[in-house]
C-alpha positions, 0 to 999 in steps of 0.5 A: 747561559750562566744558568746552564753552566751552573747546572752543568757543573752541578751535574758534574759533581753528581756524575763524576764519582759514578764515572770514576767508580765504574771505570775502576770496576775491572770485572765489567765488560769494556762495551758496557763501560763505553755505554755508561760513558756515552750516556753520562756525557749526553746527560751532561750536555742535556740535564733535563729528564722526565723526573724533577730533582729539586735542589737548593744549591742552584740559583733561583729562577733557574729552571731550564727546559730546552737549550738555554740559547733559545730566545726568551718570550716576554708576556706583555699583558694585553699589548703586543709581545716582543723578544726580551734582551738577556740580562746584562750579566748573562750577556757578559758571561756569554761574551766571555764564553764565546771569546774563550771558545774561539780561542780553543777552537783555533788551537784545535783547528791548528792541531788538525792542520798540523796533522793534515800537513804531516799526512800530506808530507808522508811518503806512500808505503808500497812494500809488497809483503806488507801490502799483501799482509794489509790486503788479507787483513782488510778482507778479514775485517770487511773493508773494501774501499781503498786505503792509503798507507804512508810512513813519516819520519815526523811521527813515532806513533801510528794514527788514522786520517781521513781527508776524502780517503782513509789514510794510515800513517806509520812511523819509520820504525814500522819497517823494522818490526817483525811479521806479527808486530806489523800484523797487529799494528795494521789490524788495529789501525784498519779496525779504527777505520772500520769502526769510524773512530776518526769521526768519533774522535772529531765529535768528542774533541769538538764537544770538549772544545765547546765545553772547554769550561767543563773538566768533566767533559774533558775527563770523560772524553779521554776515558771514552777514547781509552775504552775505544782503544781497548775495544779496537784492541779486542777486535784486533786480537780476534782478527790477528789470531795471536795470543794476548801475550804476543799482542800485549808484548807488542804494545809494551815493546813498541812503547819501550823502544821509541818516544810516543807523541800525543796526536789529535787522532785515534792512535794505536799507542799513547804514552799514558801509563793508565791507558796501557794498564787498562789495555793490558788488563782487558786483553787478559780478562776472562769471560763475564760470570753470571754474578758479574752480569748482575753487577752490570745490570745494577749499575745500568739501572742506577745510571738510567735513573740518573739519566731520567732525572731532570737536574734543572731545578724548577719552582718548589711548593711551600706552605702558604696561608692566604685568606685562611687557605693553608696548604701547598701550592706547587709549580704549574710546570715541572720545568720552564725557564722564567723569562719575565717576573711579576710586577712593574717592568720595562718593555724590552723593545718600546721601553714603555713601562707596564705592570706584568700581572704574572710570570712567564715560563718558557718551555717547548710547546706541549710541555704539560701544565698541571694544577698547582692546588685543588680547585674548580675550572671556572673559565675555558676560553680563547681570544686573539690576544691571550690565545687558549686560556683557562682559570681555576677557582681554588677557594677563599678568593684565590684564582689561577689563570693560564694563557697562551696554551696549546691544548686544554684537557679540562672543561668549565665546571670540572674539578681538579686535584693538585697535580692534575694535568690541565693543559699544554704550554703553547704559542697561541694568541699574541706570542713570540715563542712557546710558554706559559703565562701564569697568574695568581689572583687573591680577592680579584687582585694579582699577586706575585706567584713567587710569594706563594710558589717557592722557586 
C-alpha cells in the first residue's frame, strides 16, 4: 500500500505540469483536452506500462505489477508455500487509509442523500408552454424516455438527478426567465442526461473519494467536470440555434442575478470564475487550423508515450565482479513486486525458520522472464514442488535458476543473450500465486541477488 501511494504521488509530479500546460492551451479542441485528461487520470490509477522508467527517487524493492492489494506469494524452498503477512508498517498505512477513506465516503454519501432529499421535496413543474418547449428539445436531442421536471426553492442552480428515473431540478427563479434563457437551460440539462453525465459524475467523485490522499485526482476530476460542462455548452449551442453571445449572456446574467451553490451533481452554472471564463472562450472559439491540429497530434504523442511508460520502478542492473566475471546483470523481470527476500526468514504461517535461497517477484501469470546475462541453458525440468523450472550457466561458476514458470521458451543446450525472453512467470508447482522464484549461485552456493542486481 505504501509503495503504491508513493508511486502514485511521484507520477503526479510528472503528470501535473503536463495537465496544467494542456489546460491552458486555448487553441486545441475541448474534446481533445477531455481525452488527455481521462488518459492522465487512468494512468495515475495504474502506473504500469510496456516500457520501464527507472527512478532512484522511489524506495527500494518497490516494483509493482498489478494491484498492490493482491496477496503476496512466499516461496518456501522445498516446503509447502503459504500466504505472507504484509509488513507491519504497510498494515498501519493501510489501516489509516481505510479509516480516512470511510470518513470521506460517509461525507460523500451525506451529500448525495441531501440532494436526494431536495429532489424528493421539489414540486413537479407542469407549466404548459415550458413543457412543450422541453418536449421539442427532447425530440431534437433524441431523448425518448420520460423526464421529470421539478422546481425547488432550496437551490439557486439547476442540476440533474437519476433515481430510477431522470429528473431535472430547477430553481424557482427559472419561472421569470425569458424564452431563450429557458430554452438554453433546459437544453443544457437535457444534454447532460443524453450524455449520461450523472453517471460520469458519480464515477469521478467515487474515484476522488477513493484517492482522497491525492491532490492530482481531485484537480483532474474538477478539470474534467469543467470540460464536460463546456462540451455540453457546445452541444446546447448547436441544438438551440442561438448565437454564442446570447448563450454566453444567459450564463453571465444567471450568475449575476443569484447566489450559486456548489452541488454534487453536474449543473449548468457554478460560481467559479475560471470555469465561466473557459466556457465563454470555448463558445467563441474559431474552427481549428491545420497548424493547431498538428499541435494536438504532438501533444497526444507525448501523452501516449507517458501512458506506455511503467513508472513503478524495477530492479536495475549494475556492474558486478564475481570470480573474474565483470559485466552487467539485469533484472529477470521488467516489473514484479518483491514478496520475499533472500536469507534466513520466518515462515509466515508455521513460524518455522528456514533459509530462502532466492527472491520472489510477484507478477501476473505470463509476465515475461528474461535472461539477466548471456549464458547457456543447462537444465529445463519440471517437478511437483518447483513446477516448470530452468537453469542458466553464465560462466565463471555463476548460475541462475528460475522456478514456478508458466511457460518455457528455450530448451537445454540453447545459448541466450542478455535480455532474451526465456520464460513466463506462472503458478506451477507448489504455489499460492503467480510469481517468479529467482536464484543466483556462485560456485554452487546461493547468493543474494540484490548483491548483484541493484534494486
